[in-house]
N, C-alpha and C positions, 0 to 999 in steps of 0.2 A: 503494499500499499505506500509506502515511502516513494517507491519508485514512479509511481502513477499520480503523485502529489495528492493522494487522497488521506493522506495521515501525515501531519507535521507536528513534530515535538509532543509525539503521543496522542495527539488530537484529531479526531475524525473531520474531515471538511465535507460536510453533508452538501453544500453547493457542487462542489467537484464530484462527487460520487454520483449525485443525479445528472450532472453533465455528461459523465463518461456513460450512464446508463441509456440516456436519450440518445447519444451518439453511436451506441454500439452498432456493429455494421452486421452483426448475427441476431437470428430471432426475429419472430413476428412483430409486428406493432403491439399486438395483444400480450406478447412475452415481456415485451419492455415496460409495457402500463402494469403488469402484475409484479414485475422486478421493482419498479418505482415505487409503488404502493408499499411494498415489503420494508423497502428502504426506509420509507416515512414512517410506518408503523415502528420499525426497529429504534429508528431515532427518537421517537415518542416515548417508547419503553425505557431506553436508556435515560432518557430525561427524568422519567419518573424514579428510576435507581438513585440517579444522582440526587435527587430531592429528597428521597426517603431511604437511604442507605440502610442494607440490612445488616445487622451485627454478625462479625465474621469471628470465630474461634482460633487462634493460634495465627501464623503467618500466612498469607494468602497471596499469590502472584496472579495477577489478572492481565489479560491480553484485551485491551480494548477492540483491535482488529479483528482477534478471532471470536470473541464474542458477538460483534457486529456480525460478521461473515455467517456464524452459525445461525444467528437470529434470521436473517435474511434467507438463508437456506430453508428454514424451516416454515417462515411465514409464506414463502414461494410454493414450497410442497403443500402447504395447507388450501393453498387456492390454485392448484394445480389446472392448468388450461385442459380442456377434454382432449386436446389433439396429443397431448404427452402424457396423460393419466393411463395407467395400467390397472383395470379393475381386478385387482387380485387379492385374495383375503389378505396378505401380508402388507398390502399398500393400504387397504383400507383399515387394519388393525394400527399400522404406524400411523396415519392420518387422525385416527380416534386419540392415540396416545397424545400426539403432539398438541392436539386442540385441549386436550383436559389436563395436561400436566404444565405446570410451570416451568419458563425457560430459565435454567439455572444461572445465576450472575456470578 
């Protein structure tokens, strides 16, 4: 993320991330829309975590980039476009798990 300018001094650059998603040459416009929406939801979730930090026992190393990318992947999966969705029991089970379990921070 440092190389793409989406993270500077340990901080995510929301505008730059959304610009890169919009300018992506791969994927359908619908997929870009789903990905942008996932990014925005993850920015909002991160802001809530910053405002209401969870108590942590012991030493904890956090990677802002890894947490953000994990969140975007899960949010995109939850709203998977029909053209990419595999209607298998394992995919359905995973989607239900992601929808019902909080994202670890």
